[in-house]
C-alpha positions in Angstrom: 22.1 -10.4 -18.6 19.1 -11.0 -20.9 19.1 -11.5 -24.7 19.1 -7.8 -25.6 22.0 -6.9 -23.3 20.1 -5.3 -20.4 20.3 -6.5 -16.8 17.9 -9.2 -15.8 15.1 -8.3 -13.5 15.2 -10.0 -10.1 11.9 -10.5 -8.5 10.7 -12.3 -5.3 8.7 -15.3 -6.4 6.4 -15.1 -3.4 5.5 -11.5 -4.2 4.8 -12.2 -7.9 2.6 -15.2 -7.0 0.6 -13.3 -4.4 0.2 -10.3 -6.9 -1.1 -12.7 -9.6 -3.6 -14.1 -7.2 -4.8 -10.6 -6.3 -5.0 -9.6 -10.0 -7.1 -12.6 -10.8 -9.5 -11.8 -7.9 -9.7 -8.2 -9.0 -10.5 -9.2 -12.6 -13.5 -11.4 -11.6 -14.7 -8.8 -9.2 -14.5 -6.0 -11.8 -16.2 -8.1 -14.4 -19.1 -9.0 -12.2 -19.6 -5.3 -11.2 -19.4 -4.2 -14.8 -22.0 -6.7 -16.0 -24.3 -5.7 -13.2 -23.7 -2.0 -14.1 -24.4 -2.6 -17.7 -27.6 -4.5 -17.0 -28.8 -1.9 -14.6 -28.1 1.0 -17.1 -29.8 -0.8 -20.0 -32.8 -1.5 -17.8 -33.0 1.9 -16.2 -31.9 4.3 -19.0 -32.1 2.3 -22.2 -29.2 2.1 -24.6 -28.4 5.8 -24.7 -26.4 6.0 -21.4 -24.3 9.1 -20.7 -23.7 8.5 -17.0 -20.4 6.9 -15.9 -20.8 7.1 -12.1 -20.7 3.3 -11.7 -17.6 2.9 -13.9 -15.8 5.5 -11.8 -16.8 3.7 -8.6 -15.4 0.5 -10.1 -12.0 2.1 -10.8 -11.8 3.5 -7.3 -13.0 0.3 -5.6 -10.6 -1.8 -7.7 -7.6 0.2 -6.4 -8.9 0.1 -2.8 -9.4 -3.7 -3.0 -5.9 -4.3 -4.4 -4.4 -2.2 -1.6 -6.5 -3.9 1.1 -5.8 -7.4 -0.1 -2.1 -6.7 -0.6 -1.9 -5.3 2.9 -3.8 -8.2 4.5 -1.6 -10.7 2.7 1.6 -8.9 3.7 2.6 -8.3 0.1 2.2 -4.5 0.0 5.2 -3.8 2.3 7.4 -6.2 0.2 6.2 -4.6 -3.0 7.0 -1.1 -1.7 10.4 -2.3 -0.6 11.2 -3.7 -4.0 10.0 -0.5 -5.6 12.0 1.7 -3.3 15.2 -0.3 -4.2 14.7 0.4 -7.9 13.3 3.9 -7.8 15.0 7.2 -6.7 11.7 8.5 -5.3 10.2 6.3 -2.5 6.6 5.1 -2.8 5.4 7.1 0.2 6.5 10.4 -1.5 4.8 9.3 -4.8 1.6 8.6 -2.9 1.7 12.0 -1.3 2.4 13.6 -4.6 -0.6 11.9 -6.3 -2.8 13.0 -3.4 -1.7 16.6 -4.0 -2.0 16.3 -7.8 -5.5 15.0 -7.4 -6.3 18.1 -5.3 -4.9 20.4 -8.0 -6.9 18.6 -10.8 -10.1 18.8 -8.7 -9.5 22.5 -8.0 -9.0 23.2 -11.7 -12.2 21.3 -12.5 -14.2 23.2 -9.9 -12.7 26.6 -11.0 -13.5 25.9 -14.7 -17.0 24.7 -13.8 -17.6 28.0 -11.8 -16.2 30.1 -14.6 -18.2 28.5 -17.4 -21.5 28.0 -15.6 -21.9 31.0 -13.3 -20.1 33.9 -14.9 -21.8 36.5 -17.1 -18.7 38.4 -18.3 -15.1 37.4 -19.1 -13.8 39.4 -16.1 -16.3 37.7 -13.8 -15.3 34.3 -15.3 -11.6 35.0 -14.4 -12.6 36.2 -11.0 -14.8 33.1 -10.3 -12.1 30.7 -11.6 -9.3 32.0 -9.5 -11.4 32.4 -6.4 -12.9 28.9 -6.6 -9.5 27.5 -7.7 -7.6 28.9 -4.7 -10.2 28.0 -2.2 -10.5 24.5 -3.6 -6.7 24.2 -3.4 -6.7 25.2 0.3 -9.5 22.7 1.0 -8.7 19.7 -1.2 -4.9 19.5 -1.3 -4.4 19.1 2.5 -7.4 16.7 2.7 -6.3 14.5 -0.2 -2.6 14.5 0.9 -3.6 13.5 4.4 -6.1 10.9 3.2 -3.6 9.3 0.7 -0.7 9.5 3.2 -2.7 8.1 6.1 -4.2 5.3 4.0 -0.8 4.3 2.7 0.7 4.4 6.2 -2.1 2.3 7.6 -1.9 -0.2 4.8 1.9 -0.5 5.2 1.6 -1.1 8.9 -1.1 -3.8 8.3 1.1 -5.4 5.6 4.2 -5.5 7.8 2.2 -7.1 10.6 0.8 -9.7 8.2 4.3 -10.4 6.8 5.7 -10.8 10.3 2.9 -13.1 11.3 3.5 -15.2 8.2 7.2 -15.4 9.0 6.5 -16.4 12.6 4.1 -19.1 11.4 6.8 -20.4 9.1 9.3 -20.6 11.9 6.9 -22.4 14.1 6.3 -25.1 11.4 10.0 -25.8 11.2 
């Protein structure tokens, strides 16, 4: 029990230490890319920059790097196991949900883009929106759900193998 009456949080020290190491690596990696990006944009476009492509790439690569490092160190499977103990919804279902939600958001964006940029009348705008929205849903939801699910599954398998290898090495040392 902690000071305010709530239950104390139990965490595996090995997981926390490995996560902190990964976070520190991510921080320096992101800072270097941001400085390079800022320098490139100042050189190329001047100080009035409206493009954010590099920053979006940084956000995506940061998550991919964390997943890859966590899987290679064997921490991801332990982290997911700790999450699944505390949460009613398993991490694999959340991953699939966010893949589907990304597909819906992308479909809405494409539908609105088509309605605003290519329609001449209001009726045509509604028609373009719904047509592009539903076609985008059919294309992007299955693709993004499969992509996020297969990536999560592959990372979990790699993480479990790394954790088993680490345990085997510890047993051999004893």
